[in-house]
C-alpha positions as CSV (number, residue, x, y, z in Angstrom):
1,M,20.0,22.5,-1.8
2,D,18.9,19.5,-3.6
3,L,22.0,16.7,-3.5
4,G,20.5,14.8,-6.2
5,I,20.8,11.4,-4.6
6,D,17.1,10.5,-3.5
7,G,16.1,6.8,-3.9
8,K,20.0,5.7,-4.2
9,N,21.2,3.1,-2.0
10,A,24.0,3.4,0.1
11,L,26.5,1.2,2.5
12,V,28.2,2.6,5.2
13,T,30.6,0.6,7.0
14,G,30.9,1.0,11.0
15,G,27.5,2.6,10.8
16,S,26.1,2.0,14.0
17,R,27.8,5.0,15.8
18,G,30.3,8.0,15.6
19,L,31.2,9.0,12.0
20,G,29.4,6.3,10.6
21,R,26.3,6.9,12.2
22,Q,26.2,10.5,11.2
23,A,27.0,9.6,7.7
24,A,24.3,7.0,7.5
25,L,21.8,9.7,8.9
26,A,23.0,12.5,6.6
27,L,22.4,10.3,3.7
28,A,18.9,9.0,4.6
29,R,17.9,12.5,5.1
30,E,18.6,13.1,1.5
31,G,16.2,10.2,0.7
32,V,19.1,7.7,0.2
33,N,18.3,4.0,1.2
34,V,21.0,3.1,3.5
35,A,22.6,-0.3,4.6
36,I,25.0,-0.2,7.8
37,C,27.2,-2.9,9.2
38,A,29.1,-3.1,12.8
39,R,30.4,-5.8,15.2
40,G,27.8,-4.7,17.8
41,E,24.4,-6.1,17.6
42,D,22.6,-3.7,19.8
43,R,23.9,-0.6,18.8
44,L,23.3,-1.3,15.3
45,K,19.7,-2.1,16.0
46,E,18.9,1.3,17.5
47,T,20.7,3.2,14.7
48,A,18.8,1.2,12.2
49,A,15.7,2.0,13.9
50,E,16.6,6.0,13.7
51,L,17.1,5.5,9.9
52,R,13.6,3.8,9.4
53,E,12.4,6.7,11.0
54,L,13.6,9.0,8.0
55,G,11.4,6.9,5.8
56,V,14.1,5.1,3.6
57,G,14.9,1.4,3.1
58,V,17.2,0.2,5.9
59,V,19.3,-2.9,6.0
60,A,21.3,-3.8,9.1
61,T,24.1,-6.4,9.3
62,V,26.2,-7.7,11.9
63,A,29.8,-8.1,10.8
64,D,33.7,-7.7,11.7
65,L,35.0,-6.4,8.3
66,G,38.4,-7.1,9.6
67,N,37.8,-10.8,8.4
68,S,38.6,-11.2,4.8
69,G,35.3,-12.9,4.1
70,A,33.0,-10.5,5.7
71,A,32.9,-8.1,2.6
72,V,31.3,-10.6,0.5
73,S,28.7,-11.5,3.1
74,V,27.9,-7.6,3.6
75,M,27.8,-7.0,0.1
76,A,25.3,-9.9,-0.5
77,A,23.0,-8.6,2.2
78,V,23.0,-5.1,0.9
79,T,22.1,-6.2,-2.6
80,E,19.3,-8.6,-1.6
81,G,17.7,-6.2,0.7
82,L,18.2,-2.8,-1.2
83,G,19.7,-3.7,-4.4
84,Q,22.9,-2.3,-6.2
85,V,25.3,-0.2,-3.9
86,D,25.5,3.4,-5.6
87,I,27.1,4.9,-2.5
88,L,29.9,3.4,-0.5
89,V,31.2,4.7,2.7
90,N,34.5,3.0,4.1
91,N,34.1,4.2,7.8
92,V,35.3,1.4,9.7
93,G,38.3,1.5,11.3
94,G,40.5,1.6,14.6
95,S,44.0,1.4,16.1
96,M,46.0,-0.6,18.4
97,G,49.4,-1.1,19.2
98,T,52.1,1.9,20.5
99,S,53.0,5.0,19.0
100,D,56.2,3.8,17.4
101,L,57.1,1.5,14.6
102,L,59.8,-0.5,16.6
103,N,57.4,-1.2,19.5
104,S,54.3,-2.2,17.3
105,S,54.3,-6.0,16.5
106,M,53.5,-7.4,13.3
107,D,50.3,-8.6,14.5
108,D,49.5,-5.2,15.5
109,F,50.3,-4.0,11.9
110,Q,48.2,-6.8,10.3
111,A,45.3,-6.2,12.5
112,V,45.0,-2.5,11.6
113,M,45.8,-2.7,7.8
114,D,43.0,-5.5,7.9
115,V,40.4,-3.0,9.7
116,N,41.2,0.2,8.2
117,L,42.6,-0.6,4.6
118,W,41.8,-4.3,3.4
119,S,38.4,-3.9,4.5
120,A,37.9,-0.8,2.1
121,V,39.9,-2.4,-0.6
122,R,37.7,-5.5,-0.5
123,L,34.5,-3.5,-0.5
124,M,35.8,-1.0,-3.6
125,K,36.6,-4.1,-5.5
126,L,33.0,-5.5,-4.9
127,A,31.3,-2.1,-5.8
128,L,33.2,-0.4,-8.2
129,P,32.6,-2.7,-11.3
130,G,28.9,-2.0,-11.1
131,M,29.0,1.7,-10.5
132,R,31.0,1.7,-13.6
133,E,28.9,-0.5,-15.6
134,R,26.0,2.0,-14.5
135,G,27.9,5.0,-15.2
136,W,27.2,6.6,-11.8
137,G,29.0,5.9,-8.2
138,R,30.4,7.1,-5.4
139,V,32.9,6.1,-2.9
140,I,34.0,8.1,0.3
141,N,36.8,6.7,2.3
142,I,37.0,7.8,5.7
143,S,40.8,8.0,6.4
144,S,42.5,10.5,9.1
145,I,44.6,13.8,9.3
146,Y,47.0,11.2,10.6
147,G,47.2,9.6,7.2
148,R,48.1,13.0,6.0
149,E,50.7,13.9,8.4
150,Y,52.9,12.5,11.4
151,G,50.6,11.2,14.2
152,G,48.9,8.5,16.0
153,T,50.4,5.0,16.0
154,A,52.8,3.6,13.2
155,P,50.2,1.0,12.1
156,Y,47.2,3.4,12.1
157,M,49.1,6.4,10.5
158,T,50.6,3.4,7.6
159,A,47.0,2.3,6.9
160,K,45.5,5.6,6.6
161,A,48.1,7.0,4.4
162,A,47.5,3.8,2.5
163,M,43.7,4.8,2.2
164,I,44.5,8.1,0.8
165,A,46.9,6.4,-1.8
166,A,44.0,3.8,-2.7
167,T,41.6,6.6,-2.9
168,K,43.5,8.7,-5.5
169,H,44.6,5.8,-7.7
170,A,40.7,4.1,-7.8
171,A,39.6,7.9,-8.6
172,M,41.9,8.1,-11.6
173,T,40.7,4.9,-12.8
174,M,37.4,5.7,-12.5
175,A,37.6,9.5,-13.8
176,S,35.9,9.1,-17.1
177,T,32.9,6.8,-16.0
178,G,30.9,8.8,-14.0
179,V,32.2,7.4,-10.4
180,T,34.1,9.5,-8.1
181,V,36.0,8.1,-5.6
182,N,37.2,10.5,-2.5
183,A,38.6,10.6,1.2
184,I,37.6,12.4,4.1
185,A,40.5,12.9,6.7
186,P,38.7,13.7,10.3
187,G,40.4,15.5,13.1
188,S,40.0,14.7,16.6
189,I,36.3,14.2,16.7
190,L,34.5,13.6,20.0
191,F,31.6,11.1,20.2
192,P,30.3,8.6,23.0
193,G,32.3,5.4,22.6
194,G,35.1,6.6,20.7
195,S,38.8,7.0,21.2
196,W,38.4,10.7,22.3
197,E,36.1,10.0,25.1
198,R,38.5,7.4,26.4
199,F,41.3,9.9,26.1
200,I,39.2,12.4,28.0
201,N,38.1,9.8,30.9
202,N,41.7,8.5,31.2
203,N,43.2,12.2,31.4
204,T,43.0,14.6,33.9
205,P,41.0,17.7,33.2
206,E,44.2,19.7,33.2
207,G,45.9,16.9,30.7
208,V,42.8,17.5,28.5
209,D,42.9,21.2,28.5
210,E,46.5,21.0,27.6
211,F,46.2,18.7,24.7
212,I,43.3,20.8,23.5
213,E,45.5,24.3,23.9
214,R,48.4,22.5,22.1
215,N,46.7,20.6,19.2
216,L,43.1,22.3,18.5
217,P,43.1,25.6,17.1
218,A,39.3,26.0,17.4
219,G,39.7,25.6,21.1
220,K,37.5,22.3,21.4
221,F,37.1,18.7,20.1
222,G,35.1,18.0,16.7
223,W,31.9,16.3,16.7
224,P,30.4,14.2,14.0
225,E,27.8,15.9,12.0
226,P,30.1,17.7,10.0
227,I,31.7,14.6,8.8
228,G,28.0,13.2,7.9
229,A,27.2,16.5,6.0
230,T,30.8,16.1,3.8
231,V,29.9,12.7,3.1
232,A,26.6,13.6,1.7
233,F,27.9,16.4,-0.3
234,L,30.7,14.1,-1.7
235,A,27.9,11.6,-2.5
236,S,26.0,14.3,-4.4
237,T,25.6,15.3,-8.0
238,H,27.2,18.8,-7.0
239,A,30.4,16.9,-6.4
240,D,31.0,15.4,-9.9
241,L,34.1,17.0,-10.5
242,I,35.7,16.5,-6.9
243,M,38.0,13.2,-7.9
244,G,40.8,11.8,-5.9
245,A,40.5,14.5,-3.0
246,C,41.2,14.4,0.4
247,I,39.4,16.6,2.7
248,N,40.3,18.0,5.9
249,V,37.3,18.3,8.6
250,D,39.6,18.9,11.3
251,G,38.9,22.4,12.8
252,G,42.4,23.5,11.5
253,Q,43.8,21.0,13.5
254,S,46.1,19.7,10.6
255,H,49.3,21.5,9.7
256,N,50.0,20.3,6.1
257,L,49.6,22.7,3.2
258,F,47.4,20.4,0.8
């Protein structure tokens, strides 16, 4: 299937590993020029080299999008290196604090909101005006099933739910312009260096098996490639009528009806 995005330019935040890396690779395989940013320079360079092997233009920028000024500098680097941003994938995220609201500090809430929500809002505000002016664009926000139902820490759940709300509102604002805004809600996705790898390393095999039996109907953790494939489809011309959606990619893990 030709996704109709060959030659477009994408920015994938947190694009050096895990879900962001797979999103970047999936887009690059469709001929999309890809900019990635992340905090770690070594892994960023490795992923940039992988992308260049696919024959597309690549920009790799070291940035911590939890800092308020980083979005502007990242967007400037992408524009200088590739040109206009046609596809924005807000993937960067993370969690901290304890599981409940009362024991999570306000600093925990602020840090998690900065990384997960405000980074995405800042980049959408920078990218959407140009997309609207050109009459075409795609924004794909990586949320979580714990933005749709109970789970995770209070700061993380709050930030990811707010991301879904921001996605819906932006999508309705852009609905008549040729620009679509959607979200993806991954389940428990296992990849090197990720939180679920740490979970496995910090628990007994029996504890991990119990978690899988209790929470994962597919009988195993998810993996990044289906997230990348969903990103590529939502970025494509075949997804013109998908607006404001939040798509679960979770192996049946979530319990919500919608």
